[in-house]
C-alpha positions as CSV (number, residue, x, y, z in Angstrom):
1,M,14.0,7.3,-35.8
2,Q,15.6,3.9,-35.6
3,Y,13.8,0.8,-34.4
4,R,15.1,-0.9,-31.3
5,Q,14.7,-4.3,-29.7
6,Y,12.6,-3.9,-26.5
7,P,14.4,-3.8,-23.1
8,Y,15.8,-7.2,-21.9
9,S,13.9,-6.9,-18.6
10,F,10.6,-7.2,-20.5
11,T,11.7,-10.1,-22.8
12,T,8.7,-12.5,-23.1
13,N,7.6,-15.2,-25.4
14,I,4.3,-13.3,-25.8
15,L,6.1,-10.6,-27.8
16,S,7.8,-11.9,-30.9
17,N,11.5,-11.3,-31.3
18,Y,10.6,-9.6,-34.6
19,E,8.5,-6.9,-32.9
20,K,9.7,-3.4,-33.8
21,F,10.1,-0.9,-31.0
22,H,10.9,2.8,-31.3
23,S,12.2,3.3,-27.7
24,Q,13.6,1.6,-24.6
25,T,10.6,2.5,-22.5
26,D,8.3,0.1,-20.6
27,T,5.3,2.2,-21.8
28,E,5.8,1.0,-25.4
29,V,6.0,-2.6,-24.2
30,I,2.6,-2.2,-22.4
31,L,1.0,-0.8,-25.6
32,K,2.4,-3.7,-27.6
33,L,1.1,-6.2,-25.1
34,Y,-2.4,-4.6,-25.1
35,E,-2.4,-4.6,-28.9
36,K,-1.8,-8.3,-28.8
37,L,-3.6,-9.5,-25.7
38,G,-6.2,-6.8,-24.8
39,S,-7.1,-6.8,-21.1
40,D,-5.1,-10.0,-20.6
41,C,-1.9,-7.9,-20.9
42,V,-1.9,-7.2,-17.2
43,N,-1.1,-10.9,-16.5
44,Q,2.2,-10.5,-18.4
45,L,3.4,-7.5,-16.4
46,R,5.7,-7.6,-13.4
47,G,6.1,-5.0,-10.7
48,M,4.2,-1.8,-9.8
49,F,2.1,0.0,-12.3
50,A,-0.9,2.2,-12.9
51,F,-1.8,3.1,-16.4
52,A,-4.6,3.9,-18.8
53,I,-5.0,3.2,-22.5
54,W,-7.6,4.6,-24.9
55,D,-8.6,1.9,-27.4
56,N,-9.8,3.9,-30.4
57,L,-11.0,0.9,-32.3
58,E,-13.2,-0.3,-29.5
59,K,-13.9,3.2,-28.1
60,T,-13.0,1.9,-24.7
61,A,-10.9,3.3,-21.8
62,F,-8.8,0.6,-20.2
63,I,-7.4,1.4,-16.7
64,A,-5.3,-1.0,-14.6
65,R,-3.5,-1.2,-11.3
66,D,-0.7,-3.5,-10.2
67,P,-1.4,-6.7,-8.3
68,L,-0.4,-5.3,-4.8
69,G,-1.7,-1.8,-5.3
70,I,1.6,-0.1,-4.8
71,K,0.8,2.6,-7.4
72,P,-2.4,4.7,-6.6
73,L,-5.2,5.1,-9.1
74,Y,-8.4,7.0,-8.4
75,Y,-11.5,7.6,-10.5
76,W,-14.9,9.3,-10.6
77,Q,-17.7,8.4,-13.0
78,S,-21.0,10.2,-13.6
79,E,-23.2,9.3,-16.6
80,K,-20.9,9.5,-19.6
81,T,-18.0,11.2,-17.9
82,L,-15.0,9.4,-16.4
83,I,-12.1,11.1,-14.6
84,F,-9.1,9.2,-13.4
85,A,-5.8,10.2,-11.9
86,S,-3.0,9.1,-9.6
87,E,-4.0,11.8,-7.1
88,L,-7.3,12.6,-5.5
89,R,-6.6,16.4,-5.8
90,T,-6.3,16.1,-9.6
91,I,-9.8,14.7,-9.9
92,L,-11.1,17.4,-7.6
93,A,-9.3,20.1,-9.7
94,S,-11.6,19.3,-12.6
95,G,-14.4,20.9,-10.6
96,L,-16.9,18.1,-11.5
97,P,-17.2,16.0,-8.3
98,S,-18.9,17.6,-5.4
99,V,-16.6,17.7,-2.3
100,T,-18.6,15.7,0.2
101,I,-16.9,13.8,3.1
102,N,-17.3,10.1,2.8
103,P,-18.1,8.5,6.2
104,E,-16.8,5.1,5.1
105,G,-13.4,6.6,4.3
106,I,-13.2,8.6,7.6
107,Y,-14.3,5.5,9.6
108,G,-11.7,3.3,7.9
109,Y,-8.9,5.8,8.4
110,L,-9.6,6.2,12.2
111,I,-9.9,2.5,12.7
112,S,-6.8,1.3,10.6
113,G,-4.6,4.4,10.0
114,S,-5.2,4.5,6.3
115,V,-8.3,4.7,4.0
116,P,-9.4,1.2,3.0
117,E,-9.9,0.5,-0.7
118,P,-12.0,1.2,-2.7
119,D,-13.2,4.1,-0.5
120,T,-11.6,7.5,-0.4
121,L,-12.2,10.5,1.9
122,I,-14.4,12.0,-0.8
123,K,-17.8,10.6,-1.6
124,D,-18.2,9.0,-5.1
125,I,-14.5,9.1,-5.8
126,Y,-13.1,5.6,-5.6
127,C,-9.7,3.9,-5.6
128,L,-9.3,1.2,-8.2
129,E,-8.5,-1.8,-6.0
130,A,-5.2,-3.7,-6.2
131,G,-5.1,-6.4,-8.9
132,H,-8.1,-4.9,-10.8
133,F,-8.7,-3.3,-14.1
134,L,-11.5,-1.1,-15.2
135,Q,-13.1,-0.7,-18.6
136,W,-15.3,2.3,-19.6
137,K,-17.3,2.3,-22.7
138,A,-20.2,4.5,-23.7
139,G,-20.7,5.7,-20.1
140,K,-20.7,2.2,-18.6
141,V,-18.0,1.0,-16.2
142,T,-17.1,-2.6,-15.6
143,Q,-14.4,-3.9,-13.2
144,N,-12.6,-7.2,-13.1
145,Q,-10.1,-8.7,-10.6
146,Y,-7.2,-10.3,-12.5
147,W,-5.0,-11.3,-9.5
148,Q,-5.4,-12.4,-5.9
149,I,-2.7,-13.4,-3.6
150,Q,-2.8,-17.1,-2.7
151,F,-1.1,-18.8,0.3
152,V,-1.1,-22.5,-0.3
153,P,0.5,-24.6,2.5
154,Q,3.4,-26.6,1.3
155,A,5.8,-29.0,3.1
156,I,9.3,-27.8,2.2
157,P,12.6,-28.6,3.8
158,K,14.0,-25.7,5.7
159,I,17.2,-25.5,3.6
160,E,15.2,-25.5,0.4
161,A,12.8,-22.9,1.7
162,I,15.7,-20.6,2.7
163,E,17.3,-20.9,-0.7
164,S,14.0,-20.4,-2.5
165,V,13.3,-17.2,-0.6
166,R,16.8,-15.9,-1.0
167,K,16.6,-16.5,-4.8
168,A,13.2,-14.7,-5.1
169,L,14.5,-11.7,-3.1
170,I,17.6,-11.3,-5.1
171,D,15.7,-11.7,-8.4
172,S,13.2,-9.0,-7.3
173,I,15.9,-6.6,-6.2
174,K,17.8,-7.1,-9.4
175,Y,14.8,-6.1,-11.5
176,H,14.0,-3.2,-9.2
177,F,17.4,-1.7,-10.1
178,V,16.5,-1.8,-13.8
179,S,15.7,1.9,-14.2
180,D,16.3,5.0,-16.3
181,V,17.0,7.0,-13.1
182,P,19.3,6.4,-10.1
183,V,18.0,3.9,-7.5
184,G,18.7,4.1,-3.8
185,V,17.7,2.2,-0.6
186,F,16.1,3.5,2.6
187,L,18.4,2.2,5.4
188,S,17.0,2.5,8.9
189,G,19.3,-0.1,10.5
190,G,16.5,-2.6,11.1
191,I,16.4,-6.2,9.9
192,D,14.4,-5.5,6.8
193,S,16.3,-2.6,5.3
194,T,19.7,-4.2,6.3
195,A,18.8,-7.4,4.5
196,L,17.7,-5.3,1.5
197,V,21.1,-3.5,1.3
198,A,23.0,-6.8,1.8
199,L,21.1,-8.4,-1.1
200,A,21.4,-5.4,-3.3
201,R,25.1,-5.6,-2.9
202,Q,25.0,-9.0,-4.5
203,T,23.6,-7.5,-7.7
204,Q,24.9,-4.0,-7.7
205,L,28.7,-3.7,-7.9
206,G,28.8,0.1,-8.5
207,E,27.8,3.0,-6.3
208,L,24.9,2.3,-4.0
209,H,23.1,5.2,-2.3
210,T,21.4,4.7,1.1
211,Y,19.3,7.2,3.1
212,L,18.3,7.5,6.7
213,I,16.0,9.8,8.8
214,A,18.2,9.9,11.9
215,F,17.7,10.5,15.6
216,E,20.9,11.0,17.4
217,E,20.6,7.9,19.6
218,A,19.9,5.5,16.7
219,Q,22.0,6.6,13.8
220,W,25.2,4.6,14.6
221,I,23.6,1.2,13.6
222,A,22.8,2.4,10.1
223,Q,26.3,4.0,9.8
224,K,28.0,0.6,10.6
225,I,25.8,-1.2,8.0
226,A,26.5,1.5,5.4
227,H,30.2,1.1,6.1
228,K,30.0,-2.7,5.9
229,F,28.4,-2.7,2.5
230,N,30.3,0.3,1.2
231,T,27.3,2.5,0.4
232,N,27.1,6.2,-0.2
233,H,25.2,7.0,2.9
234,T,23.2,10.2,3.5
235,E,21.5,11.0,6.8
236,Y,19.0,13.7,7.7
237,K,18.7,14.4,11.4
238,I,15.2,15.3,12.6
239,T,14.8,17.6,15.5
240,S,11.5,18.8,16.9
241,Q,12.0,22.2,15.2
242,I,12.7,20.6,11.8
243,G,9.7,18.3,12.3
244,R,7.4,21.3,12.9
245,E,8.7,23.0,9.8
246,L,8.2,20.0,7.6
247,L,4.8,19.1,8.9
248,G,3.1,21.9,7.1
249,K,4.8,20.9,3.8
250,F,3.8,17.3,4.4
251,V,0.1,18.2,4.9
252,E,0.2,20.2,1.7
253,A,1.8,17.3,-0.2
254,I,-0.2,14.3,0.9
255,D,-3.3,13.1,-1.0
256,Q,-5.0,10.6,1.3
257,P,-3.7,10.5,4.9
258,S,-1.7,7.6,6.4
259,I,-0.2,7.4,9.9
260,D,3.1,6.3,8.3
261,G,3.2,9.1,5.8
262,F,5.4,11.7,7.5
263,N,8.4,9.3,7.8
264,T,8.1,8.4,4.2
265,F,7.8,12.1,3.2
266,C,10.9,13.1,5.1
267,V,13.2,10.3,3.8
268,S,11.8,10.7,0.3
269,K,12.7,14.4,0.4
270,I,16.3,13.8,1.3
271,A,16.6,11.1,-1.4
272,R,15.2,13.4,-4.1
273,E,17.5,16.2,-3.0
274,N,20.4,13.9,-3.5
275,G,19.5,12.7,-6.9
276,S,17.5,9.5,-6.3
277,K,14.1,9.4,-7.9
278,V,13.5,5.6,-7.2
279,V,14.2,4.3,-3.7
280,L,13.7,0.8,-2.3
281,S,12.5,0.2,1.2
282,G,11.9,-2.8,3.6
283,L,8.2,-2.1,3.9
284,G,6.2,-5.3,3.9
285,G,8.9,-7.4,5.4
286,D,7.2,-7.9,8.7
287,E,3.9,-8.7,6.9
288,L,5.5,-11.3,4.7
289,F,7.7,-13.0,7.3
290,G,5.5,-12.6,10.4
291,G,7.7,-10.1,12.2
292,Y,5.0,-8.5,14.3
293,S,3.9,-10.1,17.5
294,S,0.3,-9.7,16.3
295,F,0.9,-12.6,13.9
296,Q,1.2,-14.8,17.0
297,Q,-1.4,-13.0,19.2
298,V,-4.3,-12.6,16.7
299,P,-4.9,-16.4,16.2
300,K,-4.9,-16.8,20.0
301,M,-7.4,-14.0,20.4
302,V,-9.7,-15.6,17.8
303,K,-9.7,-18.9,19.7
304,W,-10.2,-17.2,23.0
305,G,-13.1,-15.1,21.5
306,Q,-14.8,-18.2,20.2
307,R,-14.7,-19.7,23.7
308,M,-16.2,-16.5,25.2
309,Q,-19.1,-16.2,22.8
310,W,-21.5,-17.4,25.4
311,L,-21.0,-14.0,27.1
312,Q,-22.5,-12.0,24.2
313,P,-26.2,-12.3,25.3
314,F,-25.1,-10.6,28.6
315,N,-23.7,-7.6,26.6
316,I,-20.5,-7.8,28.7
317,G,-18.3,-6.3,25.9
318,N,-20.5,-3.1,25.7
319,K,-20.6,-2.7,29.5
320,L,-16.8,-3.2,29.8
321,S,-16.1,-0.6,27.1
322,K,-18.3,2.0,28.9
323,W,-17.2,1.1,32.4
324,T,-13.4,1.5,32.0
325,H,-11.1,4.2,30.8
326,K,-8.2,1.9,30.2
327,N,-7.4,1.5,26.6
328,K,-6.6,-2.2,26.7
329,L,-9.9,-3.1,28.5
330,Q,-11.8,-0.9,26.1
331,R,-10.3,-2.8,23.2
332,L,-11.2,-6.1,24.8
333,G,-14.8,-4.9,25.3
334,D,-14.9,-3.9,21.7
335,F,-13.7,-7.3,20.6
336,L,-16.2,-9.1,22.8
337,Q,-19.0,-7.3,20.9
338,Q,-17.8,-8.5,17.5
339,F,-17.8,-11.8,15.8
340,P,-14.4,-13.5,16.8
341,N,-12.7,-13.6,13.4
342,T,-9.2,-12.7,12.3
343,F,-10.2,-9.3,11.0
344,N,-11.9,-8.1,14.2
345,A,-9.1,-9.5,16.3
346,Y,-6.5,-7.7,14.2
347,L,-8.4,-4.4,14.6
348,C,-8.6,-4.9,18.4
349,Y,-4.8,-5.6,18.6
350,R,-3.4,-3.3,16.0
351,G,-6.2,-0.8,15.2
352,I,-5.6,2.9,15.8
353,F,-8.9,3.7,17.5
354,T,-11.5,1.3,18.7
355,H,-15.0,1.4,17.3
356,T,-16.3,3.1,20.4
357,E,-13.5,5.8,20.2
358,T,-14.2,6.2,16.5
359,Q,-17.9,6.8,17.2
360,N,-17.1,9.4,19.7
361,I,-14.7,11.2,17.4
362,L,-17.2,11.2,14.5
363,T,-20.1,12.2,16.7
364,H,-18.0,15.2,18.0
365,Y,-16.8,16.4,14.6
366,F,-19.4,15.0,12.2
367,P,-22.6,14.5,14.2
368,E,-24.4,13.4,11.0
369,F,-22.1,10.4,10.8
370,S,-22.8,8.8,14.2
371,R,-25.6,6.5,12.9
372,A,-23.6,5.7,9.8
373,C,-20.6,4.8,11.9
374,H,-22.6,2.1,13.8
375,Q,-24.0,0.7,10.6
376,L,-20.5,0.6,9.1
377,S,-19.1,-1.4,12.0
378,Q,-21.9,-3.9,11.6
379,M,-21.5,-4.2,7.8
380,T,-17.7,-4.5,8.1
381,A,-17.8,-7.2,10.7
382,A,-20.4,-9.2,8.8
383,A,-18.4,-8.9,5.5
384,R,-15.3,-10.3,7.1
């Protein structure tokens, strides 16, 4: 086997130009970094990852997850046994963890539409949080956070800000297209995915594949964009009948539930069937650039809630939640019972079910969780 220089996309001053590599894979680069830096290797990695390394010299298992938690990584630990995997079902297949529903996971899912880290739906199985690494040695587990997103206010001229953002986006897209397999783009016709395709065209001169889950009344927008940027565009029209047929397959395939999961499942299915194993999407654009109206409304709600705190001794929020059947008023009542911070205002505005609704659901299906649900609400509000 001949030695190779490591892939250009991973070139770094940390690894000497004289390092010898046997392959072009990023896995080998990670091993070299760990060999040189130990747990600090994660600070030299860019992009999404979830990996584990057995350090035979230190007799230590080292497990790490990318800064934003794009890749999933679950684990279960009992005495001297550690099980980890990218899927919950893999851990359960070992037969070691007991399958007990976790009230924290259920509560979080009903409130937010996904299971909040580090909880899962199964008690004692945890998700390694984003930007963390875990070390296991002689039956003892330690966790460390190596990265935390920071938003530091800066006064930047508008033209400079636009150029800086554009450069960062193009740079990110360029590196996302560095892959051993074909890379495509999910194109819905919205602002985020359209911008992604337009920027991708500045770095990708060859064939570019785009994919769309289409409804007859909305597909023409994506078609025009695909034509404009000369992409190889594939559409999959969803009807109620097709949706019913795919729903069962989706339920079989998912690990932890998410309210957005079915859309992703459908569009991923068509991409895979057309040869794309890696596909970029515009997810996160609204969060980064304040696209949702909640980014304007939540701060207003916090200020309003602070002014209304004098009503709390009168228990107005609780009375309002029980008196009305209108969802908006119930949400308002829920908010008035909580401390007026950003987290509680966001749940009121964007949450799937209110705390009162979640209590009713859990009491009906899991009577033993009703008291735990109330305690969770108090703990969550206090923590935030």
